[in-house]
C-alpha positions as CSV (number, residue, x, y, z in Angstrom):
1,M,85.8,48.6,124.9
2,K,85.6,52.2,123.8
3,K,82.7,54.0,125.4
4,A,81.2,56.5,122.9
5,P,79.2,59.5,124.0
6,I,75.5,59.7,123.4
7,I,74.9,60.3,119.7
8,V,73.0,63.4,118.7
9,G,72.6,64.4,115.1
10,K,70.3,66.5,113.0
11,V,67.5,65.1,110.8
12,G,68.2,66.3,107.3
13,K,69.4,65.4,103.8
14,R,71.6,62.3,103.3
15,G,75.3,63.2,103.3
16,N,78.5,62.2,104.9
17,R,77.9,60.2,108.1
18,G,81.4,60.4,109.5
19,G,80.3,61.7,112.9
20,E,77.6,59.1,113.5
21,S,77.5,55.7,115.1
22,S,75.2,53.2,113.5
23,G,73.0,51.0,115.5
24,N,70.5,48.3,115.8
25,S,68.8,46.3,118.5
26,C,66.0,43.9,118.8
27,C,62.4,45.1,118.3
28,R,61.4,44.3,121.9
29,C,62.7,46.8,124.5
30,L,63.1,44.1,127.1
31,Y,66.2,42.9,125.3
32,L,67.8,46.3,125.1
33,N,68.4,46.0,128.9
34,R,71.0,43.3,128.3
35,P,73.9,42.8,130.7
36,A,77.3,44.1,129.5
37,R,79.4,41.5,127.9
38,R,82.5,40.3,129.8
39,H,85.7,40.3,127.9
40,V,88.3,37.7,128.9
41,D,91.7,37.6,127.3
42,V,92.9,34.0,127.1
43,V,96.3,33.2,125.7
44,P,96.7,29.5,125.0
45,R,99.7,27.6,126.3
46,H,101.6,26.0,123.5
47,H,103.8,22.9,123.3
48,L,107.4,23.4,122.2
49,S,106.6,22.3,118.7
50,L,106.7,23.8,115.3
51,M,103.0,24.5,115.5
52,G,103.4,26.3,118.8
53,L,106.3,28.4,117.3
54,I,104.2,29.5,114.4
55,Q,101.3,30.4,116.6
56,N,103.5,32.4,118.9
57,L,105.1,34.3,116.0
58,L,101.6,35.0,114.7
59,L,100.4,36.3,118.1
60,R,103.5,38.5,118.4
61,F,102.9,40.0,115.0
62,T,99.2,40.5,115.8
63,L,99.9,42.3,119.0
64,F,102.4,44.5,117.2
65,Y,99.8,45.2,114.6
66,L,97.3,46.2,117.2
67,S,99.8,48.6,118.9
68,L,99.9,50.7,115.7
69,P,97.6,53.7,115.3
70,L,94.3,52.9,113.7
71,P,93.9,54.3,110.1
72,K,92.1,57.6,109.9
73,D,89.1,56.0,108.2
74,S,88.6,53.4,110.9
75,Q,85.2,53.8,112.4
76,A,86.7,53.3,115.9
77,N,88.6,56.6,115.4
78,V,85.5,58.5,114.3
79,P,84.4,60.9,117.1
80,S,80.8,60.9,118.0
81,A,78.6,64.0,117.7
82,T,78.3,66.2,120.7
83,N,75.1,66.4,122.6
84,T,73.4,69.6,121.4
85,A,70.0,68.9,123.0
86,G,69.9,71.4,125.9
87,D,67.3,72.1,128.5
88,A,65.4,74.5,126.3
89,T,64.5,71.7,123.8
90,D,61.5,69.5,124.2
91,V,61.2,65.8,123.3
92,V,58.7,65.7,120.3
93,F,59.1,62.0,119.5
94,E,60.5,58.9,121.4
95,I,60.6,55.2,120.6
96,F,60.8,53.1,123.8
97,D,64.1,53.9,125.5
98,W,66.1,53.8,122.3
99,I,66.0,57.2,120.6
100,R,64.5,60.7,121.0
101,I,63.8,63.5,118.7
102,Y,63.9,67.1,120.1
103,S,62.1,70.2,118.9
104,D,65.3,71.6,117.5
105,G,65.6,68.6,115.2
106,S,68.4,66.9,117.1
107,V,68.5,63.2,117.5
108,E,69.6,61.4,120.7
109,R,70.4,57.7,120.8
110,L,70.2,56.2,124.2
111,V,71.5,52.7,123.3
112,G,73.7,51.1,120.7
113,T,76.4,53.7,120.8
114,D,79.3,51.7,122.3
115,V,82.0,50.7,119.8
116,V,85.0,48.3,119.9
117,P,88.0,48.6,117.5
118,P,88.9,46.0,114.9
119,S,91.4,43.4,116.3
120,F,92.7,39.9,116.4
121,D,90.3,37.9,118.5
122,L,92.3,35.2,120.4
123,A,89.2,33.2,121.3
124,T,88.1,32.6,117.7
125,G,91.4,33.2,115.8
126,V,89.7,35.8,113.6
127,V,91.3,39.1,112.6
128,S,89.1,42.1,111.6
129,K,89.6,45.5,109.9
130,D,87.5,48.4,108.8
131,A,87.1,49.5,105.2
132,V,85.5,52.5,103.4
133,I,82.9,51.6,100.8
134,D,81.7,55.1,99.8
135,S,83.3,58.1,101.5
136,S,80.8,60.5,100.0
137,I,78.0,59.1,102.2
138,G,80.2,57.6,105.0
139,L,79.4,54.1,104.0
140,S,81.8,51.6,105.5
141,A,82.1,48.0,106.7
142,R,84.1,45.8,109.1
143,L,85.7,42.7,107.5
144,Y,86.5,39.4,109.3
145,L,89.0,36.8,108.3
146,P,89.9,33.5,110.1
147,V,93.7,33.3,110.5
148,N,93.9,29.5,110.1
149,A,92.1,29.6,106.8
150,T,94.4,32.5,105.6
151,A,97.5,30.5,106.5
152,A,96.2,27.5,104.6
153,G,95.7,29.7,101.5
154,I,92.2,28.5,100.7
155,K,89.2,30.4,99.3
156,L,86.4,31.1,101.7
157,P,82.6,31.6,101.4
158,I,81.7,35.3,101.6
159,L,79.1,36.6,104.0
160,I,77.6,40.1,103.7
161,Y,76.0,40.8,107.1
162,F,73.4,43.5,108.1
163,H,72.9,44.1,111.8
164,G,69.6,44.5,113.5
165,G,68.3,47.6,115.4
166,A,65.0,48.7,114.0
167,F,66.8,50.6,111.3
168,C,67.8,53.4,113.8
169,I,70.3,52.1,116.3
170,E,73.5,49.9,116.7
171,S,76.4,49.3,114.3
172,P,78.8,46.6,113.2
173,F,81.3,48.1,115.6
174,S,79.2,47.5,118.7
175,P,80.3,45.1,121.5
176,T,77.2,43.1,120.6
177,F,77.6,42.5,116.9
178,H,81.4,42.4,116.7
179,P,81.7,39.1,118.7
180,H,78.8,37.7,116.7
181,L,80.7,38.1,113.5
182,N,83.9,36.8,115.0
183,N,81.9,33.6,115.9
184,L,80.3,33.2,112.5
185,S,83.6,33.8,110.7
186,S,85.4,31.3,112.8
187,L,82.7,28.6,112.7
188,G,82.3,28.7,108.9
189,P,85.1,29.4,108.2
190,L,84.1,32.3,106.1
191,L,85.1,35.9,105.1
192,A,82.5,38.2,106.6
193,V,81.6,41.8,105.6
194,S,79.5,43.6,108.2
195,V,77.9,46.7,106.7
196,N,77.6,50.0,108.5
197,Y,74.5,51.1,106.7
198,S,72.6,54.5,107.1
199,L,70.4,54.9,110.1
200,A,67.0,56.6,110.4
201,P,65.8,59.2,111.1
202,E,68.8,61.2,109.7
203,H,68.8,58.9,106.7
204,P,65.2,57.4,106.4
205,L,64.5,54.4,104.4
206,P,65.1,53.6,101.5
207,A,68.7,54.8,102.4
208,A,69.6,51.6,104.1
209,Y,68.3,49.6,101.1
210,E,70.4,51.7,98.8
211,D,73.5,51.2,101.0
212,S,73.0,47.4,100.9
213,W,73.0,47.5,97.1
214,A,76.1,49.7,97.1
215,A,77.8,47.2,99.6
216,L,77.0,44.3,97.4
217,Q,78.4,46.0,94.3
218,W,81.6,46.9,96.3
219,V,82.1,43.3,97.4
220,L,81.6,42.1,93.8
221,S,84.2,44.6,92.6
222,R,86.8,42.8,94.7
223,A,88.0,46.3,95.9
224,D,89.5,44.9,99.1
225,P,92.6,42.7,99.0
226,W,91.0,40.2,101.4
227,L,88.0,39.7,99.1
228,A,90.2,39.6,96.0
229,S,92.6,37.0,97.4
230,R,90.6,34.9,99.9
231,G,86.9,35.2,98.8
232,D,85.1,32.5,96.9
233,F,82.6,34.4,94.8
234,R,80.7,31.2,93.9
235,R,79.6,31.1,97.5
236,L,78.4,34.6,98.3
237,Y,75.8,34.8,101.0
238,I,73.8,37.7,102.6
239,A,72.3,37.5,106.1
240,G,70.9,39.7,108.9
241,D,68.9,39.7,112.1
242,S,65.7,41.6,112.7
243,A,65.8,44.9,110.6
244,G,69.0,43.5,109.0
245,A,67.0,40.5,107.8
246,N,64.4,42.8,106.3
247,I,67.3,44.6,104.4
248,C,68.5,41.2,103.1
249,H,65.1,40.3,101.7
250,N,64.8,43.6,99.9
251,L,68.4,43.2,98.6
252,A,67.7,39.7,97.2
253,M,64.5,40.9,95.6
254,R,66.3,43.7,93.8
255,A,69.0,41.3,92.7
256,G,66.3,39.1,91.2
257,E,64.5,42.0,89.5
258,E,67.8,43.3,88.0
259,G,68.9,39.9,86.8
260,L,72.0,39.9,89.1
261,V,73.1,36.3,89.5
262,A,75.6,36.6,92.3
263,I,73.9,35.7,95.6
264,K,74.1,32.0,96.5
265,G,71.9,32.1,99.5
266,M,70.3,34.2,102.2
267,A,69.7,33.7,106.0
268,L,67.0,35.7,107.8
269,A,67.1,35.6,111.6
270,H,63.9,36.7,113.3
271,P,63.1,39.0,110.3
272,F,61.4,42.4,110.8
273,F,58.3,41.9,108.7
274,T,54.8,43.3,109.5
275,G,51.4,43.9,108.0
276,K,48.2,45.8,108.4
277,E,46.3,42.7,109.5
278,P,47.8,40.9,112.5
279,V,48.6,37.2,112.1
280,G,49.1,34.4,114.5
281,S,51.2,35.4,117.6
282,E,50.6,39.1,116.8
283,L,46.9,38.8,117.8
284,E,48.0,38.5,121.4
285,Y,50.1,41.6,121.4
286,V,48.0,44.5,120.2
287,K,50.2,47.1,121.9
288,F,53.3,45.7,120.4
289,Q,51.7,45.9,116.9
290,E,51.0,49.5,117.6
291,G,54.7,50.0,118.4
292,I,55.8,48.3,115.2
293,D,53.5,50.7,113.3
294,R,55.1,53.7,115.0
295,I,58.6,52.4,114.3
296,W,57.9,51.7,110.6
297,H,56.5,55.1,109.9
298,F,59.3,56.7,111.9
299,V,62.1,55.0,109.9
300,C,60.2,55.1,106.5
301,P,58.2,58.4,106.3
302,S,57.4,57.8,102.6
303,T,55.7,54.4,103.3
304,T,52.2,53.6,102.1
305,G,51.6,51.8,105.4
306,L,52.2,48.4,107.1
307,D,51.4,46.6,103.8
308,D,54.2,48.4,102.0
309,Q,56.0,45.6,100.1
310,R,59.3,46.5,101.9
311,A,57.7,45.8,105.3
312,N,55.2,43.1,104.2
313,P,56.8,41.0,101.5
314,V,53.7,38.8,101.3
315,S,51.1,41.5,100.9
316,E,48.7,41.5,97.9
317,T,50.6,44.4,96.4
318,A,54.1,42.9,96.9
319,P,55.9,41.3,93.9
320,S,55.9,37.5,93.8
321,L,58.6,35.9,96.0
322,A,59.3,33.7,93.0
323,A,61.6,36.5,91.8
324,L,63.9,36.2,94.8
325,G,67.5,36.5,93.5
326,C,69.2,33.6,95.3
327,E,69.3,29.8,95.3
328,R,69.0,29.0,99.0
329,V,67.1,30.6,101.9
330,L,67.3,29.9,105.7
331,V,64.7,31.5,108.0
332,A,65.2,31.4,111.7
333,V,62.4,32.1,114.1
334,A,62.1,32.1,117.9
335,G,59.1,30.7,119.8
336,N,58.6,33.6,122.2
337,D,59.2,36.3,119.5
338,V,56.1,38.3,118.5
339,L,57.5,38.2,115.0
340,W,57.4,34.3,115.1
341,S,54.3,34.1,112.9
342,R,55.7,36.5,110.3
343,G,58.8,34.4,109.9
344,W,56.8,31.2,109.4
345,L,54.4,33.0,107.0
346,Y,57.3,34.2,104.9
347,Y,58.8,30.7,104.7
348,E,55.5,29.1,103.7
349,K,54.7,31.8,101.1
350,L,58.2,31.5,99.6
351,R,57.8,27.7,99.2
352,S,54.5,28.0,97.5
353,S,55.4,31.0,95.3
354,G,57.0,29.0,92.5
355,W,60.5,30.1,93.5
356,L,63.0,27.5,92.2
357,G,65.4,27.5,95.2
358,N,65.6,25.5,98.4
359,A,64.1,27.0,101.6
360,E,64.7,25.8,105.2
361,I,63.5,27.0,108.6
362,I,64.9,26.7,112.1
363,D,62.3,27.2,114.9
364,T,63.8,27.5,118.4
365,P,61.1,27.0,121.0
366,D,61.0,29.1,124.3
367,A,63.5,31.6,122.9
368,E,63.3,35.4,122.5
369,H,63.9,37.8,119.6
370,D,67.6,37.9,118.6
371,F,68.6,35.6,121.6
372,H,71.6,34.3,119.7
373,V,73.0,37.8,119.4
374,F,72.2,39.1,122.8
375,H,72.9,36.0,124.8
376,P,75.6,34.0,122.9
377,E,76.7,32.2,126.0
378,T,73.5,30.0,126.1
379,E,73.3,26.5,124.5
380,K,70.4,27.6,122.3
381,A,72.4,30.6,121.0
382,A,75.4,28.5,120.2
383,A,73.3,25.9,118.4
384,L,71.7,28.6,116.2
385,T,74.9,30.3,115.4
386,K,76.5,27.0,114.4
387,S,73.5,26.2,112.2
388,L,73.9,29.6,110.5
389,A,77.6,29.1,109.9
390,A,77.0,25.6,108.6
391,F,74.4,27.1,106.1
392,F,77.0,29.5,104.8
393,A,79.8,27.0,104.7
394,T,77.8,24.3,102.8
395,N,80.0,22.6,100.1
396,S,83.1,23.9,102.0
397,S,84.1,20.5,103.4
398,T,87.0,20.6,100.9
399,A,88.2,23.8,102.4
400,L,88.0,22.4,105.9
401,T,90.0,19.4,104.8
402,K,92.7,21.6,103.3
403,I,93.0,23.7,106.5
404,S,93.3,20.6,108.6
405,S,95.8,18.9,106.3
406,F,97.9,22.1,106.2
407,F,98.3,22.4,110.0
408,K,98.6,18.6,110.7
409,A,101.6,18.6,108.4
410,L,103.2,21.0,110.9
411,D,101.8,19.5,114.0
412,P,100.2,16.0,114.0
413,E,98.2,16.9,117.2
414,F,96.5,19.9,115.5
415,S,92.6,19.8,115.5
416,L,90.0,22.2,114.2
417,V,87.7,21.4,117.1
C-alpha cells in the first residue's frame, strides 16, 4: 500500500485536480478510526491439469504486467500536494477529525489519503486499471474486470460506483474502497467503474454531481476498450454508499428529467439524506444533526438549507420521485445508523410516488453506517455485499452458466464457488 502525504490544497475555482487525492468516509467519526486492513498474498496450489496450466500462465502474465511502470495518468502515480499550512496559519474551520481549513485558504485532509495502485487481485480474480475521463478537470476512474468472465468472452453488467466520504474525503484508490469494488466485481460478476469525483471544499457541490453526469456519458460512449468489448449496456447500474448514494440519487433524477433511458437500476447503501425537521432515529441525536448541518453547508455553500432537494429528496420543494430515471432501486439501511430513518423514508416515499419501477430495501439490524465497507470481514458485511452484487447481476444467470461451462470444458473439477 502506498502511503500518501497529508493532502493540502487551496480553496478556489474548479480546475485540474491532478495533485489531489479524493476521499470519502462514513458520516460518523467513530468509523474513521478503523483498523488498517491486513493484506495477505495467497497463491493457490494447482493440480497438474490444463486448467492449472492456464491459471499459471495467466498469473505469470499478470505479475509481468504489474512489474511494468504505471502509465503517467494513473492516479497511483499522481504526487500529493505538499503541506503548506505552517505554524503561522490558524485553523478557521474543522469537521471532526477529517479535514481542516486554515486562514491562508489551505485545506488539510487528516484521513482518506492512502492509495493503492491498480492490480490483479489474487483473492477475487479481478484485474483493475485507471482511466482518464476528462483531463481538463482531472476526472478519472478505476475499472474492475473479473478475469474468469473475460476468458469466457461474455458480456457483463456494468456498475458505475460512487464512494462515500461526506463529499470531502476518500477516493476509489483507497485501501478501503479498492477491495470493496474487487469483491463486488467478482461476486457479480460485473464490470465496475469507480469514479474519482471532485471533492469539496476545493470543488464544492454541485461539482460532484456534474462529474457523475460526465462519468455516465463517458461510460455510455464506450470510450474504454473494456466497456466496448465486455460491457452489457442493457444492464447498466449505478450505486454508492453514504455521500456516494446521494450522488446516485441526484444522477438518476437528472437522467429522468432529461429523458435518458440508460440506467437499469440503482443501489443506495446508507444514503446521505437529511432535512430541516428531524425524523425517527434523528430525534435521539440532536448533536449529530447539527454536525450534518455543518457538513452540508460546508460542501454545498450555495445550498438553500437542509431541505435543499439535493440533500432532502422528499422535501415539499423537491421534484416527485416518480421522475426517477431507472427501473429498479435497492435501498440498504443499518439499524444503528443515525441515517436509518432517512433511508426508510426515501424507500416509502418512492413506492408511493407513482414511480413505475420496482423498489426493495435491506435492513440490517444492530449494524453501523457503512459497516460493509469498513468491516468486510464480518458475516453481516459479506451478506450485504453479496446481496448488492446479486442485485446488479439479476438476469445474468446465463452469463454465469457460460463462464462455468467454458472452464469445465477445460477442467471438469472447476467450480465458481
